[in-house]
N, C-alpha and C positions, 0 to 999 in steps of 0.2 A: 261436831266439830263447827265451830262457832268463825265465822268468813265476813270479814271485815272489808272493805274497798282497798285500803291501802295507798300505796302510791304506784305511780309508775316508772317512777326513778327513786335510788340506782335499779339499776337490771340485776337478777342472781337474786339469790337468797340472801338477805340481811339480817341477821340478828342485833336487834338493838335493845336485847338487857330484859325486853318483855317478850316479845315475840317476835314471827320473820313475815318479813313483808318479801314476797315472790314477783317478780316481772320476767318475762320473755319477752322479746319480738317477733313480731311473726305479721306481716302485711297481709298475707293471703288466706290465713287458716280460719276457719268458721267455726271452730271450739277447740277449745285445749283443756286437756286432762290431766291434774298435777296428782301423781302417783305416789304413795308414801310406800317403803319396806321396812320390816322390823329386822333384818339379817340380810348380810352379804349373800347368806346361804341360800336366800326366800328365792321361789320360782316363781312367784306373781304377788303383786304389788297386797298389802295388808287393807288397803283404804287407798281411797281419791276423792279428791275433788274435780267439778269442771270450775275452771275458773271462770268468775260471771263481772269480773270487770275489762272494759277494751277500751283504753286513753291512747292516742296518737298511736295509733298502731303498736301499742303492748299492752299484751294482758297481765293483770296483774290482781293482786290479793293479799290482805294480811294476816295470819293465824295465829291468834296469840297465846296458843296450846302448843306450838311447835316449840321446839327446844335446838341447841346446836348438836351435831350428832346425828340428829335425823337424815335417813336414806331417802333419797325422791328420785326423778325423773318426770318426764312430760309424754305425753301421748296428743298427735295433733290430727285435727281433721281437716280436711279441705279438699279442691279439685286434684282429680289424678288427671293430669293431662303432660305427660312427659316430653310431647313434640313442642310444648308451650313453656317447658321449663319446673310445671307444678308435680310434685311428688308426695302428696299426702297420703299418709298412709297409717290409721289410728291401731294397726296390730303392733308398730314400730316402737319401744320404748325408746325416749330418745335423753343425750345428756343436757343439760344445760349448757349454754354457752361459757356463763358466768359462774361456773361452778369453781368453788375454790379448794374444792377438795373430791377426787376420784375415789371412792371406795371399792368398787369391785371391776377388774378387766376383763375384757368381751371373749367368751365364747363360741369361736367360731362354727358357724353351721349356717346350713338354708336360711336359717330362720332370721339370721344377720344379715339378707338383701330385702331390699322395698318389692323386689321385682322378680317374677316366676323364673329362676333359670332355665327351666325345661323348655318352656312355652317360646322362652327367647333364642335359644337354640333350633327352634323349630321355625321362628320365622324372627331375623334380628334385625328387622326395621321398625318392631314395634318392641312396646314395655307392658307387659299384665302383671298389676298390682301381687302381690306373694301376704297371702292372708294369714299366714304361720305367725303367733304370736309368740314374740322374743325375751318376754318379760325374765324367763330365768338364762338366758345368754346374754344381756343386754349388761353394758357397765352402767355403776350405779355412780350417784351424786350424794353428797353428806353437807349439809348446813354446818358451817364455821365460826366457832366465836374467834373475832380478830383480836381479842385483848392479849398482852404481851408486855413484858416489863423489858422493855429496852436498854432503859438508865441512861448512863451518860452516852449513848452510841452515836458517833457522827462519822460521817465518811470519810475518809484521807482525803478524798478531794485533791490527789496529785498530780500535777502539770503536765500535759502532754509530754513536754519535752525530756521529763523526768521518771517516765511509765515504759518499766518493763514488761511484756505482756506474756503471759504461760496460758496457753491453749489446754484447758485439762478435761477428761470424761472422770465423771463422779465415782463409775466407778473402776474402772482402768488405774488408776492413781494407786486405791490403798485397798484392792481385793484381795493380793498378796501381800502388803505392807507388814513385814515381821513387828515392826514398835507399835501397831495400831493393832487393840483388843480385837479378838475373833467377832464377836457381835457387833463391831462396829466396821468392819472391813466393806466397802463396796458402798457407803450410805455416807448423807450428809454430816453423821455425827462426827465420821473420820477426819474429814476436814477442820472440826474444832479443837483437836487432840494437840499437845505438845509437839510430840514428834513431827506433825504433818507441816504445822504452822515453822517450828524449826527450820525446818528442809527447807521452805520457800524464802524465809528470812536469808538464812543463808547463801542460798543460791544467788539472790538478790534481785528475786519476784517483786513486783509492785501490784499489779492485776492479775487476777487469775479469771481467765476467758471460758467459761463452762460450756461446755457444749450442751444444748439443748436440753433443758431442767422442764419444760412445759410438759404434763404429763402424756405420754404417747403409747402406741398400743402396736405389737406384731402384727405385720401386714398378712393377711390370710395364706399368701402364695409363699412365703419364708416359713410360716408355721406347718406346712404341707410337706417343706423339707426338711423340719427338724434344725431349723434356723431362727434369727431372732433381729428383729428390729433393734439393731444396738446400737445405733449411734442417735438415735433418738429423732430423726428429720421425718416425723409423721404425726403432727401436733393432734390431740385429741382435746383438749383443754388449753385454753392460753392463759388460765388464771392458776391450775395446781400444781403445784411441785410432783413432779414423778414419783408415784408409788414404789416405784421398784427401788427408788435410793433411800428408801427411810426404814429406820432400823424396824423390827418388828412391834417394840413396846412404846413407837411413838408415834404420835400425830406429824406428818410430814413436814405439815406448815408450821408449827413449834419448832421442829427439828432444823428447819432451814433459816430460821428467823437464829437461832441459835448460833449456826454455823457463820452466818453474817456477823453475829456481833463479835463472835470469838475473833475474825479474821480481821474485822475494823478494830480491835482493839488491838492488833499488831500490826496495824497498820497499810493492811493488803484489802487491794480492791474486791468487787464480785463483781464482774460483768457477764450476762448473759447471751448465749445464742439463742435469736428467738424467729421463727421459723412463722411468719405470716404472710408468706406467698401462697401455701398451699396446706390443707390438711389431708388426715388419713383415709379421710371416703374415698377417694381415688377416682377413677373416670366414671362416667354414665353407668358403669357395670360393678362399680366398687360396691362394698358393704353401707349402710345406712345406721349412722350413729349419732349425728348430729344437726349440723347444718342444714344437709340435703333434706333431711326428713320435715325441720322446722320452718323454713322457706328456700326450696332450692333455686329459685329464679333469682331472688335477691342477692344471696350471698357468693353464688360464682358465676364467672364470666361465660357466658356460653356462646356457640358459635353463630353469626347472624341470620345463616339461612337453614340453622335447624337446632333448634334451643332444647334438644336432647340430649347435645353434645357440648362438651368442654371447650373452650380455649386451655390450652396447655403448654405456659411459658416455663414450668416447673419441671418437666419429666417425670412429675408425679401424677398423673391423672388428672389434676384440675390446678385452677389459680382463682384467689379470693376477688370479688369484684369491688375494686378500690374506687369504683364512678358511685359507688353507693354511699350515702354520708351515716347509714347504720352499720356500715362492714367498716368504714374509718372508725367509728364510733367504738366497736368494740376493740380495736388494735389500740388505739388511746389511751381507753379505759383499762385496758390489759398493762398497758408503758407503766402510765401513774400508778395503779394497783403495786407493781413490784420495786415502783420507786419510795413510793409513800409508807405503804404497807409490810413491805421485805425487804427495807433498804437496800437495794442494789445501786450499783456504780453507774452503770452503762450496760448497753447494749449493741450485739452485732448481729446485723439484719442478715440473713440469709436469701440469695438469691435477690439481695435488694433491688434490681431493676425492674421486676414484675411489679413491684408494689408502686413503681413511678408510672406505669403504663396506663395512659387514658382513654385512646382508643387501643390502638397497636403499639403507637410508637413510645419511647421510654421519653420521657417530660421529665427533666430535674425541675421543671418550676410546677407540678402537676398537685395535687389535692392533697396527697399524701406528706409533702415536704412542707406545703405551706401552713399544716395544721401542728405540724412536729416543731416546725418554728417560732408559733405562735402559742405554743403551750407553755405555761409559766413552770411548770413541773420537770417535763419530758427535755427539754429543750437545754437546761443545765447540766444534764447526765453526759457523759462519754457516749457519741454514736460513732456506731464504726458500719459503714456497708460494705458487702459481700456485692462488687461493682457489676454484677453479671447476672444473667438468665439464658434458658435456652433457646429464648425466641429471637427472633430477625431483629439485629441492631442491638443485642442485648450486652454486647460488651462496652461498658460503660466505665470504663478507669480512666480518672482525672474529669471526669464530667458532674460528678454530684456538687452540690451547693455548699455553699461555706457554712462551716460550724458541721460539717460531717468529714469523719477521716475515712480513707477506705483500705481496705485489703489490697494491695500494689499488687496487681498479678504481674506486670511489666517488671517490678523489681524480681521476683521470684525467675521469672523467665531469663532475666540477664544473668542474674549470677549464677543458674545453673548453667546457661552455655557457655560462659567466662572460664567455669572450673571444669567443666568439660571440654575444654581447649577448643571451641569453636571459632571460624572466624568472625573478625568484626565485631565481636563482643565488647571489646577493652574500651572503645569511645563511650558505648553503650553504661558501661559499668562506672565512669567516673559519671554520669549523671546521676547515676541511683545514689553513688556513695552519697553524693551533696545532699539527698532529699528528692530528687525526680522533680525539680523546679519546670521541666517542660510538661510537666500532667499537674500542678496546682500553683506555682507561681501566679501567673495570668489572672485569676480571679479571684487575688487577693487571699488567700489560704497559705500556708505557712508549712514547712518541712515536717511537722508533725500530723499534715492530714496524709502521710503517705504511712500506712501500717507496715513496716518491711518484714516478709517471711521469705523463707526458702523452701519450705516444709509445712505443713499442715497437715490435719486428721483425714484429708483426701488428698490420695496419692501415697507414692513412696517416705517413708519415714527417713532420716537424713543418713542412716547406715546402709539402707538400703538403695539410695540413692547415687553411692557410689561403689553398692555390689551389685545391680542388676539393670539393666538396658533392657529387659523385658519383662512385662507385668506375668504373674505367676499365679492366677486368681482363681483356679479350678474347684479348690474348698469351697468357692461360693455357688458351686454348683449350675454357673451358666455358661459352660463350656468356653470358658475363659474370656467372654465376649463384653464383659463387664470392666468397668475402669479407663482411665485414660490410656491412650495406644501411645503418645507422643510424650513422653517423661522429660527429656532433657537431661538424661544420665549418663555416666559412664561406669561401666565393673571395674574399670583399671586392669583389665585385662582377661580376668575368668567369670562367667556367669556366674553367681551365689556364692555359697560358703565355701573359703580353700582354707588349708593349713599351709599356703604360700606363705613365710615368713614376709620376703618383699612386696607382696600386693598387701596383704595385709596391713603392713608398716604406711603403704602408701595411702589405704581408702582410712585409714586413721589421722594421718597428716590433710586428708583432703575433708573429712568432715570439720577439723579445727580451722581451715581454710575459710570451709564456709559459716564457722559458727564466727568465727574474726572478724569477715566481711561484715555480719548480720550486724555484730556488737558496736563495728568503727563506723556504721552508714550514720547519716542524719538522717532523721524521722523516727519513729517509734519500731522497736524490735519485738518482734512476736516469737517466743520457741514453741515448738510443737512438742508438749507435754511425751517426756520418754525419749526423745530425741537426745538427751543430757546423759543419760545413763545408758546408750547405743542399744536404744530398743529396736531392736529388728523385725517386720512382720512376713522375714523369708519371700519378699517378692510380691505379694500380696497389696497392690495400691487401692483397693477396696475392701476393705475390710467391717464396711458397714453393717453386715449380717453376723459377725464372728464373735460369739459370749464366752470368749476364752483366751488362752495364751496368745494368737495374734494383735489381742490389745492389752490384755494383760499386762503391767509391768514387771519385769523382774529383777525384784532389788536384792539378786544376790549377785554383787557385784566383780568382775573379772578384773585382771589389771588393764587391759584396753578401755571397757565402761570407768572403771575407776580415773584411769589418766584423762577421757575424755569430759567427765563430769568435772574433777579439779579443773581443768582449761575453762570450762565453760564458766566455771565460778569466777576464775581469773580473768576472763574479759567483761564480763557484765561488770565487775568491780570496776576496771580501768575505765568503764564506759560512765559509773555513777560517779566516779571524783574528779574528772576530767571534764570543763565545761567543755573545751571544743569538740568535743564528743555530741554535746548536748544544745546545740544552737536551736533557738526558736524562729532563727530569720534565716532567710535564701542567702547564698553566698555570692558574692559579686564579682570577684576575680578582680577587683582594684584597689588600690594602695589603703590602707586601714589603720596605719600606727605612724609613729614618729621615726621608725625605723625602717620607713619606706617598704613595709613588705604587703603583699595584696594578701587576702584572707584565706586562701588557699594558693596552694604552688604545686603544680606538676611538672615531673620528672625522670629525666630517661636517667638510662642505667649508668651513662656518663656524669650524670650530677648535672647537668643542664637542663634547664624550663625547655619544656615541651615548646613546639611552635606548629601553627596551624596545619602544616602538610603532616606531622606526625601524626595526628589526628586522622587521617584519611588512610592510613596504613591499615589494612584490614588484617594483616599475619602480627600485629603489635600482640605482646602476649605480658609483656614487662611493664608496669608503672608503679612510678613514687607518687606519694600525696604526702605535702608538708603542710600542716595546719598550724600557723603561729599561735602561740598565744597573743602576743602584742596587739594581733588582730581582732582577739573577741573584746567587743564592745557593747555586752548585752549585761542585764541586771538581771538577777533572779526574781521568785515572786516576793520576796522583803523588801525588792528593791535596791540590795547589795550588787556592786558589778560581780557576775558573775566567775568563780575561780579556774582558771585551766592552767595549762602547760604542755610547751610546743610539742608535738608529736610527727614524728616521721615513719609514714607507713609504707611497706613495700609489698609488692603482689607479683607473682612469679606464676604464671599457669601455662609454661612452656616445661617443655621435657630437659630442658639444659640447665644447669647450675649457672646463675650470671655472677660475674663481680659487679659489683652496682657501689660508683663511686658516692661517698656521701657529701649532703652538701654542707654549707656552711650555715651555723644556728644562730648566730647574731648574740649569740651568748657565752659561751664559752668554748665554743667550737670541739666539743668531745659530747658524741653519744652514747648511750646505755642502752643494751638491748630490753627491752620489758618482755619480749617473749619472740620464738621461733617456732613455728611450726612442725620444721623438720628436727626440731631439738628441744623437747616439751622437759624434758631435766635442767635446761639452761636457767639459772636463777636470774629473776630479774635485778638490774642494778650492777650486778659482776662483769657480764662482759661490757668491755670499754672500748670504743672506736674513734678515732678521729675524723673530723671533718677532711674531706679531700683525700681519706684512705679508701679502700675498695673491702666492700663486705662481700662475701660467698654466699650469695642468693640461692639457696636451694632450689631444684627445681619442683614444682608444684609447693610453693611453701608462701606464706605468710609472715613478715618480721617488723614489730613497732619498736621504735626508739625511743626514749625522751631524752631530754637534754640532759647531762650529767652537769653537776654545779657546783661539785666540788674540786676543781680546780682547774685550772686552766694548761695548754699545751706545755708549759717552762717549768711546770711543777713537778712533772716528772711522776714516776710510780704508779703510770694506771698502764691497764692492760691493753695490748692490740689485737687486732682482727686475728692475728695468728696464733694467740693465746688458745 
């Protein structure tokens, strides 16, 4: 085989139409062997070359005879000094960190560990190299031809204040979908089908946030139990789409691109949940698959007094070393690849605080954020942080830099507490409804910095939040120790499923209350996929390992799930067509119109405006919020004044029905009911209530009113609250 020098950049295997350039970074390796396989069933390489060229700590060569589809892996020679962080073992075939495609998954056995496990059991203070060859069991990479016809594809580029996010698992959503062809279910192709796209459009979703799509593996301890790493937070490749989400007859890279192109054509964005904080290699006792064997001391953070042991801010055994420029390069190259080559629209960064740790403390001005902000590609897409990790000081909600949005954990906790009836939550609810200015206003960010959510993949689903007070995770085979113990949930009187009609009615009302709260809040709403069709996980709040109906959506809707789906559509559409719910700037509480109206008015059940003393009452459960249209003085992305109409929203998290005196609306003094969560069959616009009349606000309910412009009190013919 002809071997030419090639280049040290770009890293990975790059097809240029004539041959392939191979480049891999390793500062401490003494020899690198590039191994070729003819088939995914091969037990050993069919050929190999020792890479002869080394430039700027990158091993490289150019092979004019190699073509796309070629299977390959690396073997690395170097020092075996675990106490210094070095774990080179040429008996181990390793994945290219820049591989665009993974063609074979690992087969777990003792050969997949670089140390001798039996020797370690006898002496845990040292690691002895394992000489077993793992060529038959290691994952394989494949060379990719990036050519693809994108046509006129362009990003929807939806403004943050118009965004509605739907967190979705690629397999869960379509695996049982009756309108998706059987061979496409659970794959990228399913999301390019007309029924799936029509569902999202009808629901009102603008942006899909996919749970991890980078190729991941099933952890050995799960395989031993017959379980799976279903959620995907165990990354093997930061560039390759997960092989398991690809149709059997499709290249996963092309299939992913087809999906993105189809969703873009429908005006739907694609956001990826990315896991750059740790990898699938686990702790110092975990398997060796790529970075650990390529240059362990460079890629991972280790403890200062013992370099054999990792720093673990993630709870997954290791943490990537963000102080190393080559690790930062790996992440930035990956992000740019997904933006430029795969056309995605943004990223949600898992455990993002761990990415900002310079030494031990979280530094929001750290190198990671600096390079993101300076990058002309990545800085222009949507950036979402999960603003915490498991290390000391890791909870950083509200502390991320400008340009970033955050999963607002305080929003989640406040809304849950309020609707569970906890004392003192009403004042905090008001702050969360208006976009959490306490977290985001001081550093120049906008309400859209707050990604509002009540449930997500991690924790109870929305139906379970109103049905369970204790986690029920025994099927995870960890004796119910895993998962969060504090869920701020209320089971409405009975733990788990029941046939009691009153409790079931209350549970439906409570889910409607929380969905309404989410869509009526300033900021960016995110729905946990499946909640809208009343998907229950039977009280399991940590279904990361369940490849079954714990996670699969049930598309056979009953009366309750259909009613909740209809209500979810209704409140999303209300949000989309009314600008007072999608402000791009924070409220001031000051007069903002010629009607001498404040931009937000808080009301007691007496119809009077709240005073400071009211907010100090921890027993308050009832609150009215009026958003006057005349105070909406903003323009949309086209420079036109935003359209909106006055809304009056009443919240009652008490166990009593309260007569609420409706205020003047400065237009017609007539209000019409848009929805009442206590009566989902009530038609919008039919039920009319005059200002200064009382509306029976049912216990545990939300009611929204709009201004009725069809007449005045004197015109007659209107329905009163008793009708």
